[in-house]
Structures are given as C-alpha cells and as structure tokens.
C-alpha positions in Angstrom: 19.3 74.7 16.7 16.0 72.9 15.8 17.4 72.1 12.3 20.5 70.6 13.9 18.3 68.5 16.2 16.3 67.2 13.2 19.4 66.3 11.3 20.7 64.4 14.4 17.5 62.4 14.6 17.6 61.5 10.9 21.2 60.3 11.3 20.3 58.2 14.3 17.4 56.6 12.3 19.6 55.9 9.3 22.3 54.4 11.6 19.7 52.2 13.3 18.4 51.1 10.0 21.8 50.3 8.7 22.6 48.4 11.9 19.3 46.5 11.7 20.0 45.7 8.0 23.4 44.4 8.9 22.0 42.4 11.8 19.4 40.9 9.4 22.1 40.1 6.9 24.2 38.4 9.6 21.3 36.3 10.9 19.4 35.6 7.7 22.1 34.7 5.3 23.6 31.8 7.3 20.1 30.5 7.9 19.2 30.7 4.3 22.5 29.1 3.4 21.9 26.3 5.9 18.4 25.7 4.5 19.7 25.8 0.9 22.3 23.2 1.9 19.6 21.0 3.4 17.5 21.3 0.3 20.5 20.2 -1.8 20.8 17.2 0.4 17.1 16.3 0.0 17.4 14.1 -3.1 13.7 13.8 -3.9 11.9 14.9 -7.1 9.7 18.0 -6.4 6.5 16.3 -7.7 6.7 13.6 -5.0 6.5 16.4 -2.4 4.0 18.6 -4.3 1.3 16.2 -5.2 0.5 14.7 -1.8 0.3 18.3 -0.4 -2.0 19.4 -3.2 -4.1 16.3 -2.7 -4.7 17.2 1.0 -5.5 20.8 0.0 -8.0 19.5 -2.6 -9.6 17.2 -0.1 -10.2 20.0 2.4 -11.7 22.0 -0.5 -14.4 19.4 -1.1 -16.7 21.2 1.3 -16.6 24.3 -0.9 -16.4 22.7 -4.4 -18.9 20.0 -5.3 -18.9 20.1 -9.1 -18.5 16.9 -10.9 -15.3 18.1 -12.8 -13.7 18.6 -9.4 -14.1 14.9 -8.7 -12.0 14.2 -11.8 -9.3 16.4 -10.3 -9.5 14.4 -7.1 -9.2 11.2 -9.1 -6.1 12.5 -10.9 -4.5 13.7 -7.6 -5.3 10.2 -6.1 -3.3 8.5 -8.8 -0.5 11.1 -8.4 -0.3 10.4 -4.7 -0.1 6.7 -5.4 2.9 7.3 -7.6 4.5 9.5 -5.0 4.0 6.8 -2.4 5.7 4.3 -4.7 8.8 6.6 -5.0 9.1 7.2 -1.2 8.7 3.5 -0.5 11.5 2.7 -2.9 13.7 5.3 -1.2 13.0 3.7 2.2 13.6 0.2 0.9 16.9 1.2 -0.6 18.0 2.8 2.7 17.1 0.0 5.0 17.8 -2.9 2.6 16.1 -6.2 2.1 13.8 -7.6 3.4 13.0 -4.7 5.8 12.2 -2.2 3.0 9.5 -4.4 1.5 8.2 -5.2 5.0 7.8 -1.5 5.8 5.8 -0.9 2.7 3.6 -4.0 3.2 2.8 -3.0 6.8 2.1 0.6 5.8 -0.3 -0.4 3.0 -2.1 -2.9 5.3 -2.5 -0.3 8.1 -4.1 2.0 5.6 -6.3 -0.8 4.2 -7.5 -1.8 7.7 -8.3 1.9 8.5 -10.3 2.2 5.4 -12.3 -1.0 6.0 -13.0 -0.2 9.6 -14.1 3.4 8.9 -16.5 2.2 6.1 -17.9 -0.6 8.4 -18.6 1.9 11.2 -20.1 4.5 8.9 -22.0 2.0 6.8 -23.7 -0.1 9.5 -25.2 -3.6 9.0 -25.1 -3.2 5.2 -21.3 -3.5 5.3 -21.1 -6.9 7.0 -19.6 -8.4 3.8 -17.3 -5.5 3.0 -14.2 -6.8 4.9 -14.6 -10.2 3.2 -15.0 -8.7 -0.3 -12.1 -6.3 0.2 -9.7 -8.8 1.7 -10.6 -11.5 -0.9 -10.1 -8.9 -3.7 -6.8 -7.9 -2.3 -5.5 -11.5 -2.2 -6.7 -12.2 -5.8 -5.3 -9.0 -7.2 -1.9 -9.7 -5.6 -1.4 -13.5 -6.2 -2.8 -13.5 -9.8 -2.8 -9.8 -11.0 0.4 -8.4 -9.6 2.5 -11.6 -9.5 1.2 -12.5 -12.9 2.1 -9.2 -14.4 5.6 -9.3 -12.8 6.3 -12.8 -14.1 5.1 -11.8 -17.6 7.2 -8.7 -17.6 10.3 -10.5 -16.3 9.8 -13.3 -18.8 9.5 -10.9 -21.8 12.6 -8.9 -20.8 14.9 -11.6 -19.2 13.4 -14.9 -20.4 14.1 -16.5 -17.0 14.4 -15.1 -13.6 15.5 -16.7 -10.3 14.5 -16.2 -6.7 15.0 -17.7 -3.2 12.7 -20.8 -3.1 12.9 -21.1 0.7 11.6 -17.6 1.3 8.8 -17.8 -1.2 7.7 -21.2 0.1 7.6 -20.0 3.7 5.4 -17.1 2.6 3.0 -19.3 0.5 2.6 -21.9 3.2 1.7 -19.2 5.8 -0.6 -17.5 3.3 -2.5 -20.7 2.4 -3.1 -21.5 6.1 -4.6 -18.1 6.9 -6.7 -18.0 3.7 -8.3 -21.3 4.4 -9.0 -20.5 8.1 -10.4 -17.1 7.4 -12.2 -17.2 4.1 -13.2 -20.8 3.4 -13.6 -22.6 6.8 -16.4 -20.3 8.0 -18.7 -21.8 5.3 -18.3 -25.3 7.0 -18.6 -24.6 10.7 -22.0 -25.4 12.3 -22.2 -23.1 15.2 -23.4 -20.2 13.0 -24.6 -20.3 9.4 -24.1 -18.0 6.4 -20.3 -17.9 6.4 -20.1 -16.3 9.8 -18.0 -17.2 12.9 -19.3 -16.9 16.5 -17.5 -14.5 18.8 -15.4 -17.2 20.3 -14.5 -18.5 16.8 -13.6 -15.0 15.7 -11.3 -14.5 18.7 -9.6 -17.9 18.0 -9.1 -17.4 14.3 -7.8 -13.8 15.0 -5.2 -15.1 17.5 -4.2 -17.9 15.0 -3.8 -15.3 12.2 -1.7 -13.0 14.4 0.5 -16.0 15.5 1.1 -17.1 12.0 1.9 -13.6 10.7 4.1 -12.8 13.7 6.0 -16.1 13.2 6.5 -15.2 9.5 7.8 -11.8 10.4 10.3 -13.4 12.8 11.5 -15.7 10.1 11.7 -13.0 7.5 13.4 -10.3 9.5 15.5 -12.2 12.1 15.9 -16.0 12.1 16.1 -16.7 8.4 16.6 -13.3 6.8 18.8 -14.8 4.1 15.9 -16.7 2.7 14.4 -13.4 1.4 17.6 -11.8 0.0 18.2 -11.7 -3.7 20.4 -14.6 -5.0 22.4 -12.3 -7.2 22.6 -8.6 -8.2 22.5 -7.7 -11.8 21.6 -4.0 -11.8 23.5 -0.8 -11.0 20.7 0.2 -8.5 21.8 -2.6 -6.1 25.3 -1.0 -5.9 24.1 2.6 -5.7 24.8 4.6 -2.6 21.8 4.6 -0.2 19.9 7.9 0.4 21.1 10.1 3.2 19.3 10.3 6.6 17.5 13.6 5.6 16.1 12.1 2.4 15.0 8.9 4.2 13.3 10.7 7.1 11.4 13.0 4.7 10.4 10.0 2.6 9.1 8.2 5.6 6.9 11.2 6.5 5.7 11.7 3.0 5.0 8.0 2.5 2.4 8.0 5.3 1.1 11.4 4.1 0.7 10.0 0.6 -0.9 6.7 1.7 -3.2 8.6 4.1 -4.6 10.8 1.4 -4.9 7.8 -1.0 -7.3 6.1 1.5 -9.2 9.3 2.3 -9.7 10.2 -1.3 -10.7 6.6 -2.1 -13.3 6.8 0.7 -14.5 10.2 -0.6 -14.9 8.8 -4.1 -16.4 5.5 -2.9 -20.0 6.7 -3.3 -19.4 7.8 -6.8 -17.7 4.5 -7.6 -20.7 2.6 -6.1 -23.1 4.6 -8.2 -21.2 3.9 -11.3 -21.0 0.2 -10.5 -24.7 -0.1 -9.7 -25.5 2.0 -12.8 -23.8 -0.5 -15.2 -25.6 -3.4 -13.5 -22.5 -4.9 -11.8 -22.7 -6.4 -8.3 -21.7 -4.3 -5.3 -18.8 -6.6 -4.6 -17.0 -4.9 -7.5 -16.7 -1.8 -5.2 -14.5 -3.8 -2.9 -12.4 -4.8 -5.9 -11.9 -1.2 -7.0 -11.0 0.0 -3.5 -8.6 -2.8 -3.0 -7.0 -2.1 -6.4 -6.5 1.6 -5.5 -5.0 0.8 -2.1 -2.7 -1.8 -3.6 -1.6 0.3 -6.5 1.5 1.7 -4.8 2.8 -1.8 -3.9 1.9 -3.2 -7.3 3.8 -0.4 -9.1 6.8 -0.9 -6.8 6.8 -4.7 -7.5 6.5 -4.0 -11.2 9.4 -1.6 -11.2 11.5 -4.0 -9.2 11.0 -6.9 -11.7 11.8 -4.6 -14.6 15.2 -4.1 -12.9 15.7 -7.8 -12.7 15.0 -7.9 -8.9 12.3 -10.6 -8.9 13.1 -11.5 -5.2 12.2 -8.0 -4.1 9.1 -8.0 -6.3 7.9 -11.3 -4.8 8.7 -10.1 -1.3 6.5 -7.0 -1.9 3.6 -8.8 -3.5 3.3 -12.0 -1.4 4.3 -10.2 1.8 1.5 -7.6 1.2 -1.1 -10.4 0.6 0.0 -12.1 3.9 -0.1 -8.8 5.8 -3.5 -7.8 4.2 -5.3 -10.9 5.4 -3.2 -11.7 8.5 -3.8 -8.2 10.0 -7.1 -7.1 8.5 -9.2 -10.1 9.7 -8.2 -9.6 13.4 -8.8 -5.9 13.2 -12.3 -6.2 11.7 -13.0 -9.1 14.1 -12.3 -6.7 17.1 -14.6 -4.1 15.5 -17.3 -6.7 15.0 -17.2 -8.0 18.6 -17.0 -4.5 20.2 -19.9 -3.0 18.1 -22.0 -6.2 17.9 -22.0 -5.9 14.1 -22.4 -9.1 12.0 -19.3 -10.1 10.1 -19.5 -12.4 7.1 -16.1 -13.9 6.2 -16.9 -17.0 4.2 -16.7 -16.6 0.4 -19.2 -18.2 -1.9 -18.6 -21.4 -4.0 -17.6 -19.5 -7.2 -15.1 -17.4 -5.3 -13.8 -20.5 -3.4 -13.1 -22.3 -6.7 -11.2 -19.3 -8.1 -9.2 -18.8 -4.9 -8.2 -22.5 -4.7 -7.3 -22.5 -8.4 -5.2 -19.3 -7.9 -3.4 -20.8 -4.8 -2.6 -24.1 -6.5 -1.3 -22.3 -9.6 0.9 -20.0 -7.6 2.2 -22.9 -5.5 3.2 -24.8 -8.6 4.5 -21.7 -10.4 6.9 -20.7 -7.6 8.0 -24.2 -6.7 11.1 -24.4 -8.9 13.1 -21.3 -8.2 12.8 -20.0 -11.7 10.0 -18.2 -13.6 9.2 -17.7 -17.3 6.6 -16.0 -19.5 4.1 -18.9 -19.5 3.6 -18.7 -15.7 2.8 -15.0 -16.0 0.2 -15.6 -18.8 -1.6 -18.4 -16.8 -1.8 -16.2 -13.7 -3.1 -13.2 -15.6 -5.7 -15.4 -17.3 -7.0 -16.5 -13.9 -7.0 -12.8 -12.8 -9.0 -11.9 -15.9 -11.5 -14.7 -15.1 -11.8 -13.4 -11.6 -12.7 -9.9 -12.8 -15.1 -11.3 -15.5 -17.0 -13.5 -13.1 -17.1 -10.7 -10.5 -18.8 -8.4 -13.0 -20.9 -11.1 -14.6 -21.5 -13.7 -11.8 
C-alpha cells in the first residue's frame, strides 16, 4: 500500500513537471520568436550598440581602476562611441529626410556641448571665465575651415565640381556672421565693461538677439523655405534606398543620445589629463578648448565627410554650417544664463589675433560658397587657414 502511494506521488510529480514544461514551451517559444523577429527588424550593426554600452560600463569603473593604461582604453571607447553616434545620426537623417535629419544632429551635438561647457564652468569656478569663449570660438573655426575645407577638398578630388543650393547656404552664412560679430567681436569694443566682457543687461540683450536669429533660421530651414536646403539633384543609390523602419529609427534615436552623452562625459573625465599634456608641452590652455570642441564635433564632422564622399554636398554643408550656427547661437545664451545666475565673470571677446583669423575665415567662406559650385582649390585654401589657426593657437 505504501509502495503504491509512493508510485502515485512520483507519477503526479512527473505529470506536473511535464505540464509545466509544456506550459513553458507554449509561453516561451512565441515570446522568443517575437523577440527574434524584432531583432531581425533591427537593422543596426552590433558594434553601434555594443560600444556605447561598454563605454558607460568603463566610465562607471573609473572609481575602481585608476591605472594609466585604462585611460587609453577610455580614449579608444570615446572614439568608438563617436563613430557609433555618426551611424545612428545617419539612420535618423535618412528616416526623417532633409533638412530635419541634419537639424536633429546639430541640435543634439549643441545640447551636449552646452552641457559640457556649463558643467566645466560650474566645477572650475572663476578660472573658467574664458572657457565658453575658447570652446565656442574653436568650434566655429573647426567647422568653417576644418570640416568645410576637408569636405570641399574631398569632393573636389573625387568629383572635380559639386553643386549646392546657394539660397540655403547664403541664409546660413548671413545669420552665422551676425551672431559671430555680436557675441565674439563686439564685446571688445563696448565701453560699459572692459576686458571683452558684457554687462548683465548686455548679456541678456545679446542672448535674446542670438535666440531670435537662430529661431528665425530654424523657421526658414524647416518650414517657410525648406526647399532652399534640399539637394539639387540625387546621384547616389543611398538617396533612393528604403528608409529604416520605425523600430530601427527609435533605437537609433535612443542610442544617439546615449552615445553623445558618454562622449561628453568621457571627454570631461579625460580633460584633466589633456590639460596636463597641453601644459607639459608648453602650449597655452586655450588648446584644451580646441581639443574638447574637436572631440564633441567629431560625430558631425565624420557625418559631413561621409555625405560629401557620396556626392551629397548639400547635406554636408547643412550639417557643418548648421552645427556652427547652433553651437554659437545656443551656447552663448546658455552660458550667459549661468553667468548671471551664479555671478560668475564671463569673457566673450576674442583677442586681436583670433579676430583676424576669424574674419579671414568668414570672408573666405562667404566668397567660397557664393557661386553654387565648389572645387579643390577652395578646400585647400580653407584647410590652410585651419592649419594656421592651429599653429598660432599652439605658438601664439
């Protein structure tokens, strides 16, 4: 009798196990199939997902690992995250079309740049009163001479001549010139406060003017005259390729901000090491702003370079010039607010040497992009000015 009871219990356990196994199969298999189907729809290279995640994990490990070789790992992950950000930005740009795709990337880069400047200003105290000026000035010079010059040189070598929408580029350059003069040059010539500084009322006024100019440009670019910023003609298969699906686009949007966020955080984490290297070689501290601006702008620069290699000069110029406009048009009001709220001094006016280089760059860009066509010579001239800017920054 006891033996029969034991056998009965074992049979019930076996039956329950089989029922549970069957239930698990019925519940798990459809779920796995559904996730597998979603993964197949996610048309993103694995490395663009992996590296940003590894970068965040590495950053959170900095409290436990302080060896110098680990900083080289952080630098490598920083570059990898930049490349991932470029890929996700291109996915988004392809999905939403021009000019909204380039606008999204420009705004994302600028938000990250502003966050980096503000965080360094707050943590650095009075010694960082020139940081915003140095970083914004470096960003403008890197874009209008370095990135644009490289793109024109590459396009000239590969395609001899390239065309673009003159109306859109002219609108961008006019707005950019006005904001540059009002924010970086005029402070040196006002009399209410010396040393390239604005008073609080002047800061408020120039911030409002910058926002009005940038907001007006966005309205022109995205709504009223959107056709000014569209490519004149399509010559690549990418222009006719099917846009990415909703899942891929959504994941790319999330990963873009994740990638850009870790780029800024790692750049800030490595800024002290960069400053020590700069001071160690005898270069001025303003070079730190150049390096940080270059790292932050690297995703947009690579995206512009890849666009021009595919004979999409209009997209490349939208990215580069739009980023310069967003960088100065949004960064200056943001740091002005921080300066007024915290009572921190803010130097905006650039020195005479920088003024000469900036005016030379703006005049050259205005003449370069005044005909609707570009060639190799224009790229060489702009890159020569960029090399001069870097040389006189290191050896003032």
